[in-house]
DSSP file (Angstrom, degrees, kcal/mol; ACC not computed):
  #  RESIDUE AA STRUCTURE BP1 BP2  ACC     N-H-->O    O-->H-N    N-H-->O    O-->H-N    TCO  KAPPA ALPHA  PHI   PSI    X-CA   Y-CA   Z-CA
    1    1 A M     >        0   0    0      0, 0.0     4,-2.1     0, 0.0     5,-0.2   0.000 360.0 360.0 360.0 -30.9  113.2  143.0   76.9
    2    2 A H  H  >  +     0   0    0      1,-0.2     4,-2.1     2,-0.2     5,-0.2   0.905 360.0  51.2 -60.1 -42.2  109.4  142.8   77.5
    3    3 A K  H  > S+     0   0    0      1,-0.2     4,-2.8     2,-0.2    -1,-0.2   0.893 107.8  53.2 -63.2 -40.3  109.2  139.6   75.2
    4    4 A K  H  > S+     0   0    0      1,-0.2     4,-2.7     2,-0.2    -1,-0.2   0.919 109.5  47.0 -63.1 -42.9  112.0  138.0   77.2
    5    5 A S  H  X S+     0   0    0     -4,-2.1     4,-2.2     2,-0.2    -1,-0.2   0.866 112.7  50.2 -68.0 -34.5  110.2  138.5   80.5
    6    6 A E  H  X S+     0   0    0     -4,-2.1     4,-2.5     2,-0.2    -2,-0.2   0.924 111.9  47.4 -66.1 -43.6  106.9  137.2   79.0
    7    7 A L  H  X S+     0   0    0     -4,-2.8     4,-2.6     1,-0.2    -2,-0.2   0.913 112.0  50.2 -64.2 -42.2  108.6  134.1   77.7
    8    8 A A  H  X S+     0   0    0     -4,-2.7     4,-2.5    -5,-0.2    -1,-0.2   0.911 111.1  48.9 -62.5 -41.8  110.4  133.6   81.1
    9    9 A A  H  X S+     0   0    0     -4,-2.2     4,-2.1     2,-0.2    -2,-0.2   0.916 112.4  47.9 -64.0 -43.0  107.1  133.9   82.9
   10   10 A Q  H  X S+     0   0    0     -4,-2.5     4,-2.3     2,-0.2    -2,-0.2   0.899 112.2  49.5 -64.5 -40.5  105.3  131.5   80.6
   11   11 A Q  H  X S+     0   0    0     -4,-2.6     4,-2.9     1,-0.2    -2,-0.2   0.910 109.2  51.9 -66.4 -40.5  108.2  129.0   80.9
   12   12 A N  H  X S+     0   0    0     -4,-2.5     4,-2.3     2,-0.2    -1,-0.2   0.900 108.7  51.5 -60.9 -39.8  108.1  129.3   84.7
   13   13 A E  H  X S+     0   0    0     -4,-2.1     4,-2.2     2,-0.2    -1,-0.2   0.920 111.5  47.1 -61.8 -44.0  104.3  128.5   84.6
   14   14 A C  H  X S+     0   0    0     -4,-2.3     4,-2.8     2,-0.2    -2,-0.2   0.913 110.4  52.2 -63.8 -42.2  105.0  125.5   82.4
   15   15 A N  H  X S+     0   0    0     -4,-2.9     4,-2.6     1,-0.2    -2,-0.2   0.896 109.1  50.4 -61.7 -39.5  107.7  124.3   84.7
   16   16 A T  H  X S+     0   0    0     -4,-2.3     4,-2.3     2,-0.2    -1,-0.2   0.924 111.2  48.1 -63.6 -44.8  105.4  124.6   87.7
   17   17 A K  H  X S+     0   0    0     -4,-2.2     4,-2.7     1,-0.2    -2,-0.2   0.913 112.5  49.0 -62.3 -43.1  102.7  122.6   85.9
   18   18 A M  H  X S+     0   0    0     -4,-2.8     4,-2.8     2,-0.2     5,-0.2   0.916 110.6  50.4 -63.8 -43.0  105.3  119.9   84.9
   19   19 A G  H  X S+     0   0    0     -4,-2.6     4,-2.3     2,-0.2    -1,-0.2   0.912 112.0  47.6 -60.9 -43.3  106.6  119.7   88.5
   20   20 A Y  H  X S+     0   0    0     -4,-2.3     4,-2.6     2,-0.2    -2,-0.2   0.944 113.3  47.2 -62.1 -48.6  103.1  119.3   89.8
   21   21 A L  H  X S+     0   0    0     -4,-2.7     4,-2.7     1,-0.2    -2,-0.2   0.904 111.7  50.5 -62.7 -41.4  102.2  116.6   87.3
   22   22 A L  H  X S+     0   0    0     -4,-2.8     4,-2.2     2,-0.2    -1,-0.2   0.924 112.8  46.0 -63.4 -44.0  105.4  114.7   87.9
   23   23 A G  H  X S+     0   0    0     -4,-2.3     4,-2.1    -5,-0.2    -1,-0.2   0.901 113.9  48.9 -64.5 -40.2  104.9  114.7   91.6
   24   24 A D  H  X S+     0   0    0     -4,-2.6     4,-2.3     2,-0.2    -2,-0.2   0.894 110.1  51.0 -65.4 -41.7  101.2  113.7   91.2
   25   25 A I  H  X S+     0   0    0     -4,-2.7     4,-2.6     2,-0.2    -2,-0.2   0.903 108.5  52.3 -63.6 -41.2  102.1  110.9   88.8
   26   26 A K  H  X S+     0   0    0     -4,-2.2     4,-2.5     1,-0.2    -2,-0.2   0.934 109.8  48.7 -61.7 -44.6  104.7  109.6   91.3
   27   27 A N  H  X S+     0   0    0     -4,-2.1     4,-2.2     1,-0.2    -1,-0.2   0.900 111.3  50.5 -61.2 -40.2  102.1  109.5   94.1
   28   28 A D  H  X S+     0   0    0     -4,-2.3     4,-2.6     2,-0.2    -2,-0.2   0.911 110.2  49.2 -63.9 -42.1   99.6  107.7   91.8
   29   29 A I  H  X S+     0   0    0     -4,-2.6     4,-2.7     2,-0.2    -2,-0.2   0.904 109.8  51.4 -65.3 -41.3  102.3  105.1   90.9
   30   30 A D  H  X S+     0   0    0     -4,-2.5     4,-2.1     2,-0.2    -1,-0.2   0.919 110.6  49.7 -59.8 -42.7  103.1  104.6   94.6
   31   31 A F  H  X S+     0   0    0     -4,-2.2     4,-2.5     2,-0.2    -2,-0.2   0.931 110.9  49.2 -59.9 -47.1   99.3  104.1   95.2
   32   32 A L  H  X S+     0   0    0     -4,-2.6     4,-2.9     1,-0.2     5,-0.2   0.918 109.1  52.0 -60.9 -43.8   99.1  101.6   92.4
   33   33 A N  H  X S+     0   0    0     -4,-2.7     4,-2.3     1,-0.2    -1,-0.2   0.895 110.4  48.8 -60.5 -40.1  102.1   99.6   93.6
   34   34 A D  H  X S+     0   0    0     -4,-2.1     4,-2.3     2,-0.2    -1,-0.2   0.922 112.8  47.5 -64.1 -44.3  100.5   99.4   97.1
   35   35 A E  H  X S+     0   0    0     -4,-2.5     4,-2.5     2,-0.2    -2,-0.2   0.891 111.6  50.4 -65.3 -39.2   97.1   98.2   95.6
   36   36 A I  H  X S+     0   0    0     -4,-2.9     4,-2.9     2,-0.2     5,-0.2   0.920 109.8  50.8 -64.1 -43.3   98.9   95.7   93.4
   37   37 A F  H  X S+     0   0    0     -4,-2.3     4,-1.4    -5,-0.2    -2,-0.2   0.926 111.7  47.1 -60.1 -45.5  100.8   94.3   96.4
   38   38 A K  H  < S+     0   0    0     -4,-2.3    -2,-0.2     1,-0.2    -1,-0.2   0.919 113.8  48.4 -61.8 -43.7   97.5   94.0   98.4
   39   39 A F  H >< S+     0   0    0     -4,-2.5     3,-1.5     1,-0.2    -2,-0.2   0.929 110.1  50.7 -63.7 -45.2   95.8   92.3   95.5
   40   40 A Q  H 3< S+     0   0    0     -4,-2.9    -1,-0.2     1,-0.3    -2,-0.2   0.781 111.5  49.1 -65.4 -25.8   98.6   89.8   94.9
   41   41 A N  T 3< S+     0   0    0     -4,-1.4    -1,-0.3    -5,-0.2    -2,-0.2   0.280  81.2 112.0 -98.7  10.5   98.7   88.9   98.6
   42   42 A S    <   -     0   0    0     -3,-1.5     2,-0.0    -4,-0.2    -3,-0.0  -0.757  66.7-133.1 -82.9 121.0   94.9   88.3   98.8
   43   43 A P        +     0   0    0      0, 0.0    -2,-0.1     0, 0.0    -1,-0.0  -0.336  57.1   2.0 -76.4 155.7   94.4   84.6   99.4
   44   44 A G  S    S-     0   0    0      2,-0.1     3,-0.1    -2,-0.0    -2,-0.1  -0.198 104.4 -10.7  78.2-161.8   92.0   82.4   97.5
   45   45 A A  S    S-     0   0    0      1,-0.2     2,-0.4     5,-0.0     5,-0.1  -0.164  88.6 -74.6 -71.2 167.0   89.5   83.2   94.7
   46   46 A V        -     0   0    0      4,-0.1    -1,-0.2     3,-0.1    -2,-0.1  -0.499  54.5-159.9 -67.7 122.2   88.7   86.8   93.6
   47   47 A T     >  -     0   0    0     -2,-0.4     4,-2.3    -3,-0.1     5,-0.2  -0.457  34.7-100.8 -94.8 170.4   86.5   88.4   96.3
   48   48 A P  H  > S+     0   0    0      0, 0.0     4,-2.2     0, 0.0     5,-0.1   0.874 127.1  53.3 -58.2 -35.7   84.2   91.4   95.8
   49   49 A E  H  > S+     0   0    0      2,-0.2     4,-2.4     1,-0.2     5,-0.1   0.895 107.1  51.1 -65.6 -39.0   86.9   93.4   97.5
   50   50 A D  H  > S+     0   0    0      2,-0.2     4,-2.5     1,-0.2    -1,-0.2   0.912 109.0  50.7 -63.0 -41.3   89.5   92.1   95.0
   51   51 A Q  H  X S+     0   0    0     -4,-2.3     4,-2.4     2,-0.2    -2,-0.2   0.901 109.1  51.1 -63.0 -40.5   87.2   93.1   92.2
   52   52 A T  H  X S+     0   0    0     -4,-2.2     4,-2.5     1,-0.2    -1,-0.2   0.917 109.5  50.9 -61.0 -42.6   86.9   96.6   93.6
   53   53 A S  H  X S+     0   0    0     -4,-2.4     4,-2.5     1,-0.2    -2,-0.2   0.901 109.6  50.0 -61.9 -41.6   90.7   96.8   93.9
   54   54 A L  H  X S+     0   0    0     -4,-2.5     4,-2.3     2,-0.2    -1,-0.2   0.902 110.1  50.3 -63.2 -40.8   91.0   95.7   90.2
   55   55 A D  H  X S+     0   0    0     -4,-2.4     4,-2.4     2,-0.2    -2,-0.2   0.909 110.8  49.2 -63.9 -41.2   88.5   98.4   89.2
   56   56 A V  H  X S+     0   0    0     -4,-2.5     4,-2.9     2,-0.2     5,-0.3   0.916 109.9  51.8 -62.4 -43.6   90.4  101.0   91.2
   57   57 A L  H  X S+     0   0    0     -4,-2.5     4,-2.0     1,-0.2    -2,-0.2   0.910 110.8  48.2 -60.7 -42.2   93.7   99.9   89.5
   58   58 A E  H  X S+     0   0    0     -4,-2.3     4,-1.8     2,-0.2    -2,-0.2   0.938 114.3  44.5 -65.1 -46.5   92.1  100.2   86.1
   59   59 A E  H  X S+     0   0    0     -4,-2.4     4,-2.2     1,-0.2    -2,-0.2   0.917 113.6  49.8 -64.9 -43.3   90.7  103.7   86.7
   60   60 A K  H  X S+     0   0    0     -4,-2.9     4,-2.4     1,-0.2    -1,-0.2   0.867 107.7  55.2 -64.7 -35.4   93.9  105.0   88.3
   61   61 A G  H  X S+     0   0    0     -4,-2.0     4,-2.2    -5,-0.3    -1,-0.2   0.899 107.8  48.8 -62.5 -40.6   95.9  103.6   85.4
   62   62 A K  H  X S+     0   0    0     -4,-1.8     4,-2.3     2,-0.2    -2,-0.2   0.898 109.7  52.3 -65.3 -40.4   93.7  105.7   83.0
   63   63 A E  H  X S+     0   0    0     -4,-2.2     4,-2.3     2,-0.2    -2,-0.2   0.915 109.5  49.4 -61.4 -42.8   94.2  108.8   85.2
   64   64 A I  H  X S+     0   0    0     -4,-2.4     4,-2.6     1,-0.2    -2,-0.2   0.926 109.3  51.9 -63.5 -43.9   97.9  108.3   85.1
   65   65 A A  H  X S+     0   0    0     -4,-2.2     4,-2.1     1,-0.2    -1,-0.2   0.912 110.2  48.8 -58.7 -43.1   97.8  108.0   81.3
   66   66 A N  H  X S+     0   0    0     -4,-2.3     4,-2.2     1,-0.2    -1,-0.2   0.910 111.1  49.7 -63.8 -42.3   95.8  111.2   81.0
   67   67 A K  H  X S+     0   0    0     -4,-2.3     4,-2.6     1,-0.2    -2,-0.2   0.880 109.7  51.7 -64.1 -38.0   98.3  113.1   83.3
   68   68 A M  H  X S+     0   0    0     -4,-2.6     4,-2.8     2,-0.2    -1,-0.2   0.881 108.8  50.5 -67.1 -36.3  101.2  111.8   81.2
   69   69 A M  H  X S+     0   0    0     -4,-2.1     4,-2.0     2,-0.2    -2,-0.2   0.904 110.9  49.4 -65.8 -39.9   99.5  113.0   78.0
   70   70 A E  H  X S+     0   0    0     -4,-2.2     4,-0.8     2,-0.2    -2,-0.2   0.920 112.4  47.5 -63.3 -42.6   99.0  116.4   79.7
   71   71 A L  H >X S+     0   0    0     -4,-2.6     4,-1.1     1,-0.2     3,-1.1   0.920 109.7  53.3 -63.3 -43.8  102.6  116.4   80.7
   72   72 A Y  H 3< S+     0   0    0     -4,-2.8     3,-0.5     1,-0.3    -1,-0.2   0.868 103.4  57.6 -58.7 -37.4  103.7  115.4   77.2
   73   73 A S  H 3< S+     0   0    0     -4,-2.0    -1,-0.3     1,-0.2    -2,-0.2   0.731 106.7  49.9 -68.4 -20.6  101.7  118.4   75.8
   74   74 A L  H << S+     0   0    0     -3,-1.1    -1,-0.2    -4,-0.8    -2,-0.2   0.731  94.6 100.1 -87.3 -23.4  103.7  120.8   77.9
   75   75 A Y  S  < S+     0   0    0     -4,-1.1    -1,-0.1    -3,-0.5     3,-0.0  -0.949  83.0  14.7-127.4 137.8  107.2  119.5   77.0
   76   76 A P  S    S-     0   0    0      0, 0.0    -1,-0.3     0, 0.0     2,-0.1   0.581  87.1-148.1 -79.1 136.9  109.1  120.6   75.1
   77   77 A P        -     0   0    0      0, 0.0     4,-0.1     0, 0.0    -3,-0.1  -0.419   7.0-138.9 -68.4 143.6  107.4  124.0   74.8
   78   78 A V        -     0   0    0      2,-0.2     4,-0.1     4,-0.1    -3,-0.0  -0.908  42.5 -79.4-104.1 118.4  107.7  125.6   71.4
   79   79 A P  S    S+     0   0    0      0, 0.0     2,-0.1     0, 0.0     3,-0.0  -0.323 120.7  49.9 -57.9 139.9  108.3  129.3   71.6
   80   80 A P  S    S-     0   0    0      0, 0.0    -2,-0.2     0, 0.0     2,-0.2   0.523  96.7-141.3 -74.5 139.4  106.2  131.2   72.1
   81   81 A V        -     0   0    0     -4,-0.1     2,-0.4    -2,-0.1   -70,-0.1  -0.459  21.5-177.0 -70.1 130.1  105.1  129.1   75.0
   82   82 A T              0   0    0     -2,-0.2    -4,-0.1    -4,-0.1    -1,-0.0  -0.971 360.0 360.0-130.6 119.3  101.4  128.7   75.5
   83   83 A C              0   0    0     -2,-0.4    -1,-0.1    -6,-0.0    -2,-0.0   0.350 360.0 360.0-119.8 360.0  100.1  126.8   78.5
């Protein structure tokens, strides 16, 4: 029974991490969508502010990719679960 409780505790820890990462990724995607909307609606040539926005979009995209890789590494866990 001890092994079962250890496995359950490890799985709960992984589930918590996955939930956090998924929520965080959703917030990041919402942020990106807002930035893209602002950029697309900026009139005229690319301004320094537009370039800053593009730089932010690129960096945030990399952050999301890293979070998704971290999420991928958690699921599906292979018993024994190690997080």
